[in-house]
Z-matrix of the N, CA and C atoms (Angstrom, degrees):
N
C 1 1.448
C 2 1.527 1 106.67
N 3 1.311 2 117.72 1 124.31
C 4 1.454 3 122.72 2 177.66
C 5 1.511 4 110.25 3 -97.07
N 6 1.336 5 115.54 4 178.57
C 7 1.456 6 120.08 5 179.90
C 8 1.516 7 111.85 6 -61.70
N 9 1.331 8 116.32 7 -32.57
C 10 1.472 9 119.08 8 179.21
C 11 1.524 10 111.50 9 -63.53
N 12 1.342 11 117.44 10 -29.17
C 13 1.465 12 120.55 11 178.43
C 14 1.518 13 111.06 12 -67.28
N 15 1.323 14 117.23 13 -30.67
C 16 1.455 15 120.03 14 178.68
C 17 1.523 16 111.47 15 -68.54
N 18 1.344 17 116.83 16 -31.27
C 19 1.458 18 120.82 17 -178.68
C 20 1.517 19 112.31 18 -64.45
N 21 1.327 20 116.76 19 -29.39
C 22 1.452 21 119.94 20 -174.79
C 23 1.528 22 113.36 21 -90.18
N 24 1.310 23 117.21 22 -0.45
C 25 1.464 24 119.67 23 -179.83
C 26 1.512 25 109.69 24 -112.20
N 27 1.304 26 114.63 25 157.29
C 28 1.460 27 119.16 26 174.00
C 29 1.517 28 108.25 27 -72.21
N 30 1.350 29 118.37 28 142.59
C 31 1.467 30 119.69 29 -179.46
C 32 1.520 31 113.30 30 -53.65
N 33 1.309 32 118.49 31 -35.95
C 34 1.463 33 121.21 32 -178.74
C 35 1.521 34 111.74 33 -67.94
N 36 1.340 35 116.41 34 -21.03
C 37 1.455 36 120.34 35 -178.54
C 38 1.530 37 112.89 36 -83.80
N 39 1.313 38 117.52 37 -11.42
C 40 1.456 39 121.95 38 -177.89
C 41 1.517 40 108.49 39 -101.10
N 42 1.332 41 116.02 40 118.51
C 43 1.457 42 118.92 41 179.61
C 44 1.524 43 109.67 42 -75.41
N 45 1.306 44 115.22 43 158.43
C 46 1.455 45 120.32 44 177.05
C 47 1.521 46 110.08 45 -61.74
N 48 1.322 47 117.20 46 -36.92
C 49 1.461 48 121.06 47 179.05
C 50 1.529 49 110.47 48 -62.21
N 51 1.343 50 117.30 49 -40.75
C 52 1.468 51 120.46 50 177.77
C 53 1.520 52 110.97 51 -65.52
N 54 1.314 53 117.32 52 -41.54
C 55 1.453 54 121.20 53 179.51
C 56 1.525 55 110.71 54 -62.61
N 57 1.314 56 117.31 55 -44.87
C 58 1.460 57 121.30 56 178.08
C 59 1.519 58 109.83 57 -60.78
N 60 1.328 59 116.63 58 -43.40
C 61 1.461 60 121.44 59 -179.70
C 62 1.526 61 110.64 60 -61.82
N 63 1.308 62 117.41 61 -43.06
C 64 1.460 63 121.87 62 -179.99
C 65 1.526 64 110.75 63 -64.79
N 66 1.318 65 116.51 64 -48.66
C 67 1.460 66 120.25 65 -178.48
C 68 1.521 67 111.63 66 -63.64
N 69 1.323 68 116.35 67 -39.06
C 70 1.454 69 120.08 68 178.27
C 71 1.529 70 110.22 69 -66.40
N 72 1.322 71 116.83 70 -43.22
C 73 1.457 72 121.81 71 179.07
C 74 1.517 73 113.25 72 -64.94
N 75 1.313 74 117.69 73 -29.57
C 76 1.458 75 122.44 74 178.71
C 77 1.520 76 111.65 75 -83.40
N 78 1.317 77 116.68 76 -2.13
C 79 1.456 78 120.16 77 -178.16
C 80 1.523 79 112.31 78 74.24
N 81 1.327 80 116.69 79 13.66
C 82 1.463 81 120.43 80 -177.00
C 83 1.522 82 111.80 81 -77.00
N 84 1.335 83 117.62 82 -28.15
C 85 1.457 84 119.98 83 178.65
C 86 1.523 85 109.95 84 -141.84
N 87 1.300 86 115.36 85 155.45
C 88 1.458 87 122.94 86 172.23
C 89 1.527 88 105.32 87 -106.99
N 90 1.329 89 117.07 88 107.99
C 91 1.461 90 121.81 89 -174.49
C 92 1.525 91 111.44 90 -58.13
N 93 1.316 92 117.64 91 -40.48
C 94 1.462 93 121.11 92 179.99
C 95 1.526 94 110.56 93 -58.93
N 96 1.320 95 116.56 94 -52.18
C 97 1.467 96 120.64 95 179.54
C 98 1.531 97 111.17 96 -62.98
N 99 1.323 98 116.62 97 -38.88
C 100 1.467 99 120.88 98 178.11
C 101 1.528 100 110.38 99 -63.64
N 102 1.332 101 117.13 100 -42.69
C 103 1.466 102 120.90 101 177.92
C 104 1.532 103 111.57 102 -61.35
N 105 1.335 104 116.68 103 -44.83
C 106 1.464 105 120.03 104 -179.64
C 107 1.526 106 111.17 105 -64.93
N 108 1.330 107 116.47 106 -46.21
C 109 1.469 108 119.87 107 179.30
C 110 1.524 109 111.09 108 -62.98
N 111 1.321 110 116.75 109 -41.34
C 112 1.461 111 120.94 110 -179.54
C 113 1.525 112 111.35 111 -65.51
N 114 1.341 113 117.05 112 -41.06
C 115 1.465 114 120.80 113 177.55
C 116 1.528 115 109.88 114 -63.65
N 117 1.335 116 116.75 115 -43.92
C 118 1.463 117 120.74 116 178.12
C 119 1.523 118 110.60 117 -60.14
N 120 1.324 119 116.91 118 -43.26
C 121 1.469 120 120.90 119 178.76
C 122 1.522 121 111.67 120 -63.83
N 123 1.329 122 117.41 121 -37.07
C 124 1.472 123 120.77 122 178.23
C 125 1.529 124 110.21 123 -65.49
N 126 1.320 125 116.68 124 -39.07
C 127 1.465 126 121.19 125 177.48
C 128 1.529 127 109.56 126 -62.63
N 129 1.330 128 116.20 127 -48.84
C 130 1.475 129 120.65 128 -179.57
C 131 1.528 130 111.34 129 -63.08
N 132 1.342 131 116.68 130 -45.42
C 133 1.467 132 121.85 131 -177.77
C 134 1.530 133 111.66 132 -60.06
N 135 1.321 134 116.31 133 -32.48
C 136 1.458 135 120.89 134 -179.91
C 137 1.527 136 112.66 135 -92.67
N 138 1.337 137 117.03 136 6.66
C 139 1.462 138 121.52 137 176.00
C 140 1.514 139 114.09 138 64.07
N 141 1.324 140 117.44 139 36.04
C 142 1.456 141 121.73 140 -175.44
C 143 1.523 142 111.75 141 -100.65
N 144 1.325 143 115.34 142 156.15
C 145 1.461 144 122.26 143 175.79
C 146 1.521 145 106.65 144 -105.09
N 147 1.325 146 115.91 145 128.07
C 148 1.461 147 122.14 146 -172.84
C 149 1.524 148 110.58 147 -108.18
N 150 1.339 149 116.89 148 150.06
C 151 1.461 150 121.30 149 173.19
C 152 1.531 151 108.37 150 -70.04
N 153 1.309 152 116.02 151 138.59
C 154 1.461 153 119.90 152 -175.02
C 155 1.527 154 113.39 153 -67.77
N 156 1.339 155 118.36 154 -19.55
C 157 1.463 156 120.82 155 -175.07
C 158 1.523 157 114.85 156 -92.83
N 159 1.321 158 119.01 157 -5.19
C 160 1.467 159 120.74 158 -170.15
C 161 1.530 160 112.90 159 -62.36
N 162 1.310 161 118.16 160 -43.36
C 163 1.464 162 119.24 161 -175.07
C 164 1.527 163 112.57 162 -70.86
N 165 1.327 164 117.54 163 -21.24
C 166 1.468 165 120.13 164 177.42
C 167 1.531 166 111.29 165 -74.27
N 168 1.319 167 117.85 166 -13.07
C 169 1.471 168 122.51 167 -178.45
C 170 1.532 169 112.90 168 -95.73
N 171 1.326 170 117.27 169 -6.17
C 172 1.463 171 120.77 170 -173.98
C 173 1.521 172 110.11 171 -93.69
N 174 1.326 173 116.09 172 122.20
C 175 1.465 174 121.79 173 177.40
C 176 1.525 175 110.30 174 -85.04
N 177 1.313 176 116.20 175 164.09
C 178 1.474 177 122.64 176 -175.49
C 179 1.522 178 113.34 177 -55.62
N 180 1.315 179 118.56 178 -35.31
C 181 1.464 180 121.44 179 -174.79
C 182 1.519 181 113.80 180 -99.74
N 183 1.313 182 118.23 181 3.86
C 184 1.458 183 121.25 182 -176.62
C 185 1.524 184 112.88 183 -69.75
N 186 1.306 185 114.09 184 148.98
C 187 1.466 186 122.02 185 169.95
C 188 1.532 187 105.78 186 -90.18
N 189 1.314 188 115.77 187 135.13
C 190 1.468 189 121.51 188 178.46
C 191 1.525 190 107.18 189 -114.50
N 192 1.325 191 116.08 190 130.91
C 193 1.460 192 121.26 191 177.64
C 194 1.522 193 108.89 192 -130.76
N 195 1.320 194 116.13 193 144.74
C 196 1.465 195 121.31 194 171.81
C 197 1.521 196 106.75 195 -122.90
N 198 1.337 197 115.27 196 126.61
C 199 1.466 198 122.72 197 -178.78
C 200 1.526 199 109.40 198 -124.29
N 201 1.333 200 116.26 199 139.12
C 202 1.460 201 117.79 200 171.25
C 203 1.531 202 108.04 201 -86.97
N 204 1.313 203 117.01 202 174.63
C 205 1.462 204 120.55 203 -175.03
C 206 1.517 205 113.77 204 -72.45
N 207 1.326 206 117.44 205 -13.81
C 208 1.465 207 121.40 206 176.91
C 209 1.528 208 111.38 207 -86.57
N 210 1.324 209 117.38 208 1.94
C 211 1.461 210 121.56 209 178.69
C 212 1.511 211 114.18 210 85.71
N 213 1.328 212 117.91 211 14.67
C 214 1.466 213 121.49 212 177.77
C 215 1.523 214 108.63 213 -92.98
N 216 1.310 215 114.59 214 130.51
C 217 1.454 216 119.25 215 178.74
C 218 1.527 217 109.33 216 -79.57
N 219 1.323 218 116.01 217 124.71
C 220 1.457 219 122.00 218 -179.72
C 221 1.519 220 111.86 219 -96.04
N 222 1.335 221 116.60 220 -22.01
C 223 1.470 222 120.94 221 -178.44
C 224 1.518 223 109.67 222 -157.04
N 225 1.323 224 115.32 223 144.49
C 226 1.458 225 123.08 224 173.72
C 227 1.517 226 107.47 225 -143.16
N 228 1.322 227 117.30 226 126.66
C 229 1.461 228 120.47 227 -177.51
C 230 1.526 229 111.61 228 -74.33
N 231 1.321 230 114.52 229 159.17
C 232 1.463 231 121.04 230 -178.82
C 233 1.524 232 112.94 231 -61.04
N 234 1.334 233 118.05 232 -26.70
C 235 1.468 234 119.95 233 -179.40
C 236 1.525 235 112.77 234 -58.50
N 237 1.316 236 117.96 235 -27.17
C 238 1.463 237 120.63 236 179.19
C 239 1.521 238 111.42 237 -61.15
N 240 1.324 239 115.72 238 -29.23
C 241 1.468 240 119.99 239 -178.02
C 242 1.531 241 112.80 240 -67.50
N 243 1.312 242 117.38 241 -15.48
C 244 1.466 243 120.96 242 176.70
C 245 1.529 244 111.90 243 -75.14
N 246 1.316 245 116.73 244 -23.54
C 247 1.460 246 120.93 245 -170.43
C 248 1.521 247 114.55 246 -112.54
N 249 1.329 248 116.26 247 -12.27
C 250 1.453 249 120.30 248 -176.82
C 251 1.522 250 109.87 249 -132.65
N 252 1.326 251 116.59 250 147.47
C 253 1.464 252 120.26 251 -176.13
C 254 1.522 253 113.34 252 -95.49
N 255 1.317 254 117.69 253 -3.17
C 256 1.459 255 120.07 254 178.51
C 257 1.521 256 110.45 255 -67.24
N 258 1.312 257 115.76 256 154.69
C 259 1.455 258 119.73 257 174.39
C 260 1.526 259 108.72 258 -74.26
N 261 1.318 260 115.73 259 161.41
C 262 1.454 261 120.17 260 177.20
C 263 1.528 262 110.34 261 -59.70
N 264 1.327 263 116.29 262 -37.54
C 265 1.464 264 120.52 263 178.48
C 266 1.525 265 111.07 264 -62.61
N 267 1.341 266 117.57 265 -44.84
C 268 1.465 267 120.39 266 178.46
C 269 1.527 268 110.86 267 -61.62
N 270 1.342 269 115.49 268 -43.79
C 271 1.454 270 119.73 269 -179.25
C 272 1.524 271 112.25 270 -64.71
N 273 1.324 272 116.51 271 -32.52
C 274 1.466 273 120.35 272 -178.16
C 275 1.530 274 113.04 273 -84.12
N 276 1.327 275 118.25 274 -27.70
C 277 1.465 276 119.14 275 -171.79
C 278 1.520 277 115.02 276 -105.21
N 279 1.310 278 117.61 277 -24.67
C 280 1.467 279 119.22 278 -178.08
C 281 1.527 280 110.37 279 -99.47
N 282 1.322 281 117.43 280 141.76
C 283 1.473 282 119.97 281 179.85
C 284 1.528 283 111.30 282 -62.85
N 285 1.325 284 114.86 283 148.04
C 286 1.464 285 121.79 284 -179.11
C 287 1.521 286 111.68 285 -49.48
N 288 1.343 287 116.70 286 -46.20
C 289 1.466 288 121.38 287 -174.38
C 290 1.524 289 112.90 288 -67.15
N 291 1.334 290 118.46 289 -19.18
C 292 1.465 291 120.33 290 174.97
C 293 1.527 292 111.58 291 -82.34
N 294 1.313 293 116.40 292 -25.39
C 295 1.459 294 120.93 293 -176.65
C 296 1.524 295 113.61 294 -95.14
N 297 1.324 296 116.02 295 -33.41
C 298 1.460 297 120.06 296 -170.79
C 299 1.522 298 111.74 297 -127.66
N 300 1.313 299 113.22 298 155.57
C 301 1.454 300 121.01 299 175.75
C 302 1.519 301 107.59 300 -124.19
N 303 1.327 302 116.10 301 132.99
C 304 1.455 303 121.98 302 172.08
C 305 1.515 304 107.37 303 -149.89
N 306 1.289 305 115.85 304 159.94
C 307 1.461 306 121.81 305 -179.02
C 308 1.528 307 109.98 306 -54.39
N 309 1.324 308 116.64 307 135.47
C 310 1.471 309 121.64 308 -176.25
C 311 1.531 310 113.01 309 -60.97
N 312 1.292 311 118.01 310 -24.97
C 313 1.478 312 118.36 311 179.82
C 314 1.532 313 111.17 312 -64.07
N 315 1.349 314 116.93 313 -28.54
C 316 1.467 315 119.41 314 177.45
C 317 1.521 316 110.62 315 -75.37
N 318 1.328 317 116.39 316 -32.76
C 319 1.469 318 119.79 317 174.78
C 320 1.521 319 109.48 318 -61.44
N 321 1.333 320 116.74 319 -41.25
C 322 1.463 321 121.28 320 178.93
C 323 1.526 322 110.90 321 -64.99
N 324 1.323 323 117.07 322 -38.75
C 325 1.464 324 120.18 323 178.34
C 326 1.530 325 111.41 324 -65.50
N 327 1.341 326 116.69 325 -39.74
C 328 1.464 327 119.66 326 176.68
C 329 1.532 328 110.04 327 -63.78
N 330 1.320 329 116.98 328 -41.56
C 331 1.468 330 120.64 329 179.04
C 332 1.531 331 109.72 330 -60.85
N 333 1.330 332 117.20 331 -41.68
C 334 1.462 333 121.15 332 177.76
C 335 1.528 334 111.35 333 -60.94
N 336 1.326 335 116.10 334 -40.27
C 337 1.469 336 119.83 335 179.41
C 338 1.528 337 111.43 336 -65.46
N 339 1.330 338 116.88 337 -39.22
C 340 1.464 339 119.95 338 178.37
C 341 1.533 340 110.51 339 -65.55
N 342 1.333 341 116.84 340 -40.98
C 343 1.462 342 120.38 341 177.97
C 344 1.526 343 109.61 342 -63.88
N 345 1.316 344 116.43 343 -43.60
C 346 1.471 345 121.46 344 177.83
C 347 1.529 346 110.34 345 -57.59
N 348 1.302 347 116.21 346 -43.88
C 349 1.463 348 121.65 347 -179.52
C 350 1.523 349 111.15 348 -64.16
N 351 1.326 350 116.65 349 -41.58
C 352 1.467 351 120.98 350 -176.83
C 353 1.528 352 113.65 351 -76.92
N 354 1.328 353 117.03 352 -36.36
C 355 1.459 354 120.27 353 -175.10
C 356 1.525 355 112.85 354 -80.45
N 357 1.290 356 116.85 355 -25.90
C 358 1.465 357 119.34 356 -178.59
C 359 1.523 358 108.94 357 -93.03
N 360 1.289 359 114.69 358 169.18
C 361 1.457 360 119.07 359 175.02
C 362 1.533 361 106.92 360 -98.91
N 363 1.312 362 115.54 361 57.17
C 364 1.455 363 122.86 362 -175.88
C 365 1.528 364 109.38 363 -61.14
N 366 1.316 365 115.85 364 124.44
C 367 1.458 366 120.19 365 -178.47
C 368 1.528 367 112.04 366 -114.23
N 369 1.302 368 116.44 367 -7.81
C 370 1.464 369 119.72 368 -177.22
C 371 1.523 370 110.28 369 -131.78
N 372 1.296 371 113.77 370 169.12
C 373 1.456 372 122.20 371 174.89
C 374 1.528 373 107.29 372 -74.82
N 375 1.325 374 117.21 373 141.29
C 376 1.457 375 119.23 374 -178.99
C 377 1.532 376 111.36 375 -137.75
N 378 1.327 377 114.58 376 154.04
C 379 1.465 378 122.04 377 178.31
C 380 1.517 379 108.47 378 -75.02
N 381 1.329 380 116.12 379 130.26
C 382 1.465 381 119.53 380 179.92
C 383 1.518 382 110.26 381 -82.86
N 384 1.317 383 115.12 382 153.70
C 385 1.453 384 121.88 383 -177.70
C 386 1.532 385 109.72 384 -102.95
N 387 1.332 386 114.88 385 60.26
C 388 1.466 387 120.71 386 179.55
C 389 1.526 388 107.46 387 -128.70
N 390 1.328 389 117.48 388 123.42
C 391 1.467 390 119.36 389 -177.85
C 392 1.533 391 113.04 390 -73.27
N 393 1.308 392 114.70 391 164.75
C 394 1.460 393 122.65 392 173.69
C 395 1.521 394 108.88 393 -57.35
N 396 1.323 395 116.57 394 139.08
C 397 1.461 396 120.60 395 -178.60
C 398 1.530 397 110.38 396 -151.69
N 399 1.314 398 115.09 397 170.07
C 400 1.470 399 122.47 398 -177.41
C 401 1.524 400 109.92 399 -95.20
N 402 1.335 401 115.20 400 135.82
C 403 1.458 402 122.74 401 176.17
C 404 1.530 403 106.77 402 -123.75
N 405 1.343 404 116.25 403 128.41
C 406 1.471 405 121.35 404 -177.93
C 407 1.524 406 109.78 405 -117.21
N 408 1.326 407 116.12 406 138.18
C 409 1.457 408 120.51 407 174.51
C 410 1.529 409 108.59 408 -72.12
N 411 1.326 410 116.03 409 135.31
C 412 1.462 411 121.43 410 -178.65
C 413 1.521 412 112.75 411 -98.76
N 414 1.322 413 118.23 412 -35.22
C 415 1.465 414 121.37 413 -169.70
C 416 1.519 415 115.00 414 -110.40
N 417 1.296 416 118.12 415 -2.23
C 418 1.464 417 119.37 416 -175.08
C 419 1.525 418 111.46 417 -89.21
N 420 1.314 419 115.44 418 158.58
C 421 1.467 420 120.97 419 175.74
C 422 1.522 421 110.52 420 -70.67
N 423 1.331 422 116.78 421 -33.45
C 424 1.463 423 121.20 422 -177.43
C 425 1.519 424 112.96 423 -75.46
N 426 1.321 425 117.07 424 -34.85
C 427 1.460 426 121.05 425 179.85
C 428 1.513 427 114.09 426 62.45
N 429 1.332 428 117.48 427 41.37
C 430 1.460 429 120.87 428 -178.94
C 431 1.525 430 111.42 429 -58.96
N 432 1.326 431 113.78 430 147.16
C 433 1.456 432 122.67 431 175.60
C 434 1.530 433 106.25 432 -122.87
N 435 1.317 434 116.25 433 129.38
C 436 1.463 435 120.46 434 -178.65
C 437 1.521 436 110.58 435 -130.75
N 438 1.308 437 113.99 436 149.77
C 439 1.452 438 121.69 437 172.82
C 440 1.527 439 106.08 438 -97.47
N 441 1.318 440 116.36 439 122.50
C 442 1.466 441 121.81 440 -175.51
C 443 1.531 442 109.36 441 -114.28
N 444 1.326 443 115.32 442 132.67
C 445 1.454 444 121.42 443 176.35
C 446 1.526 445 109.01 444 -115.16
N 447 1.340 446 117.07 445 102.14
C 448 1.461 447 120.27 446 177.36
C 449 1.527 448 110.43 447 -61.79
N 450 1.331 449 116.44 448 142.57
C 451 1.464 450 119.67 449 -176.51
C 452 1.526 451 112.85 450 -122.26
N 453 1.311 452 117.70 451 -70.17
C 454 1.461 453 120.70 452 -172.70
C 455 1.519 454 112.60 453 -132.95
N 456 1.328 455 114.49 454 152.98
C 457 1.459 456 122.53 455 168.64
C 458 1.523 457 106.72 456 -127.34
N 459 1.314 458 114.15 457 148.94
C 460 1.453 459 120.03 458 178.78
C 461 1.522 460 108.60 459 -144.03
N 462 1.334 461 117.30 460 130.71
C 463 1.463 462 119.25 461 -179.12
C 464 1.528 463 111.58 462 -69.88
N 465 1.305 464 115.47 463 144.09
C 466 1.460 465 122.63 464 171.73
C 467 1.515 466 105.49 465 -117.80
N 468 1.316 467 116.06 466 128.76
C 469 1.455 468 119.73 467 -172.62
C 470 1.517 469 111.73 468 -115.99
N 471 1.323 470 113.79 469 152.64
C 472 1.458 471 120.51 470 170.54
C 473 1.530 472 106.35 471 -73.87
N 474 1.303 473 116.42 472 168.65
C 475 1.477 474 121.15 473 -179.35
C 476 1.533 475 112.37 474 -59.46
N 477 1.340 476 116.86 475 -24.87
C 478 1.465 477 120.03 476 -179.80
C 479 1.538 478 112.93 477 -85.75
N 480 1.337 479 117.40 478 3.09
C 481 1.458 480 121.62 479 175.94
C 482 1.517 481 116.13 480 95.17
N 483 1.332 482 118.03 481 -6.61
C 484 1.468 483 120.60 482 178.61
C 485 1.532 484 110.01 483 -74.48
N 486 1.329 485 116.97 484 138.36
C 487 1.460 486 121.00 485 172.77
C 488 1.526 487 107.16 486 -71.66
N 489 1.331 488 116.84 487 123.22
C 490 1.462 489 121.35 488 -178.06
C 491 1.528 490 112.84 489 -124.52
N 492 1.343 491 115.64 490 -9.41
C 493 1.469 492 119.59 491 -179.28
C 494 1.525 493 108.04 492 -160.00
N 495 1.319 494 114.86 493 175.56
C 496 1.461 495 120.35 494 -178.85
C 497 1.529 496 109.32 495 -143.74
N 498 1.335 497 114.69 496 142.20
C 499 1.470 498 120.12 497 167.16
C 500 1.518 499 105.43 498 -97.00
N 501 1.311 500 115.42 499 133.74
C 502 1.467 501 122.22 500 -179.92
C 503 1.520 502 106.99 501 -127.33
N 504 1.326 503 117.35 502 137.06
C 505 1.462 504 120.82 503 175.72
C 506 1.519 505 109.70 504 -124.89
N 507 1.313 506 114.60 505 149.87
C 508 1.452 507 121.15 506 176.43
C 509 1.522 508 108.47 507 -153.57
N 510 1.309 509 114.72 508 163.74
C 511 1.461 510 119.59 509 169.47
C 512 1.521 511 106.25 510 -111.29
N 513 1.318 512 115.90 511 160.88
C 514 1.469 513 119.18 512 -177.96
C 515 1.528 514 109.55 513 -145.17
N 516 1.294 515 113.51 514 160.32
C 517 1.468 516 121.69 515 175.79
C 518 1.515 517 106.55 516 -145.53
N 519 1.327 518 116.30 517 121.43
C 520 1.460 519 119.27 518 179.31
C 521 1.516 520 109.34 519 -78.19
N 522 1.325 521 114.46 520 133.47
C 523 1.458 522 121.53 521 179.89
C 524 1.517 523 109.89 522 -99.12
N 525 1.289 524 116.26 523 158.32
C 526 1.472 525 119.95 524 174.96
C 527 1.524 526 107.86 525 -70.99
N 528 1.336 527 117.16 526 133.46
C 529 1.462 528 118.52 527 178.71
C 530 1.499 529 110.97 528 -115.84
């Protein structure tokens, strides 16, 4: 689909994922650079202090997420749109557990990682100890199933030094469902 194909459709009919795909294919944007800049802007907009090493750990195809400690997602990179059929609004406003299903043992591992992050005086980005697992869409018409490989977490701190959010990265691969 080229840019001319977008002209003939109603804006509501074009998903954000399709638009990103078109712009990337036209050489109009570099999704990796856009994801990094957007994540940096989300950190700045929320007044957070970031570890200096986090961006060196992010690969070109990684999904970048920023979560506050209340479980609200503050940022989600465009790469997520390749693996999930939810709209960006759904992904940003609905809790993970309402949108996705995964084995509860992985939920427990994520909880352990958050506790580890909060209890320690973590100053750098670190590799998480969570294995690759399957994530299934619960509420979408498409019902995509993806294999997710958690990679890194990095503390985000308020100006007073308290950890108030986290950057999380993972890679994903959509499976046939």
